[in-house]
N, C-alpha and C positions, 0 to 999 in steps of 0.2 A: 255344575253350572258349563262345563264344556259340552255334555251331552244335551243340555238345554238349546245351546247354540247350534249344534248339530240338526237337532230336531227341528228347528226353524229353518235351516237351510233346505231340509227334505219335503217341507210342507207343499211347495208348487209341484214337485215331482211326484208327490203322492196324491196329488189331486183335491187338495184342500184349499185351494186358490180362491175359493167362492166368496170368501171374506174381504177380501184385497180388492181396491179400486181398479187395479189393471185388467180385471175381468170384464169392464165395462167400456163400451164405444161411445161416446156422446157425440150426438150429432145435431148440428144446427143449419138451418137453410135461410140464405138472404135473397130477398126477392128485389133485385135491380131491373127487372122488366117494367113496361109501361102499364101492365095489366096485373090485377090480384092473381096469385097462384093457387090452385086447388089441387090437394092430393087425390089422384083418381086411382091410385094402384099401389099395392105393396106387396112384395113377395119376401119371404123368409126363407133361405136356403140354409141358414145355420143361426141359432141364437134366438133370443125373445127380446120383447119389448118388456123393460122393467115395469113390473105392477100389471102387465099384460092387460092395460087398459087403452082402449082406442082414442080417448080423451088426451093422453100424451103425445100423440102424433101430430105433426104440423099440417093439420087438414085445411088450413086456410092462411095464406100470408099475404098480407096486405103489401102495396107497391112501397118500395123503400124501407120495408121492415124485415127483421130478422125473427125466425121462429123460436120459441122456447128451446132449451136443450131437451132432446129426447135421449134417453138412457137405453141402449141395447146391450144385452148382456150374453155372454158366453153361455152355452147349453150342454153343460156335462163335458163330452170330450171333443166338442166343435168349437171353433171361435165363433165371430159374428160375420155375417154374409146377409145382407139386406139391399133390396132393389125397391126405389121408389119413383114412381110415375107421376109428375105433375102437368097441370095444364094451365097456361098463363096466356089468357086471351083466347080468341076463336081459332080452333085447330092448331094451336102451339103446343107442342108436348114435348116433354123430354123424360128418358129414363136413367136415373143415376143410380150408382151401386156404391156400398160402403163395406168395407171387409175390416177386419181385425183377427190377426191370429191369436192362438191360446197365449194366456198370460203365463203359463208355466213353460211356455216354449219360448216365444217371441211374440210380442203383442204389436207387431208392425201393421199400421194402417193404411190402407189403400182405396183408392177411389176410382171410378171409370163411368164414362158415359157410355151406354149400353144402345140408346136410339134418341133421334133427335128430329124434331120437324118445327124449324123457325125459332128454337131457342138455343142457346149456348150455356155452358156451365164451367166454372172452374172451381177447385177446393184448394184448402189449406189443411194440413194435418199434421197431429202429433202422435208419436207413438205411445202406448201405455208402457208404464215401468213398473215392473213388480217390485225391484228395490227402492224406487222413488215414490212408492206408493201413489201413481198417478194412473188415471184412466187414460184410454186413447181418446183423441178428439179430431172430429172432421167438421169442417164447416164449407159447405157449397154455396156457391153464389149463382144465381141463375140471372142471365141477361138475355135480351132480345140478338138475333142475329143482324 
């Protein structure tokens, strides 16, 4: 029984964390602008969209609505690092970034605004927890300037 306990402790260090929720970063986007927001660009520097299906992405977010949750996942030895560009109204754009460290090291979630033209954004995050069996979460809120 003692060996079983130690084997469980070593799983993340050995790279077997893919079955644990903390390998995921769940992303949602709230539209608090005066216009419908459209996803016009996406860049994945690390990780993948779970299911690798474009239909999971928040392509269109109506005014006052929040997108469905999108699960982004670690890809082997890398964490999650995605940038999304949204257009809300005529010529109003914003590029936001969502990152999460590796589950087996730290699953710290971070956000950043990379570029903006007429829009602003804030985010709330919670880190992934290996021992707590929880994915990382980030909710972006898009607003007019």
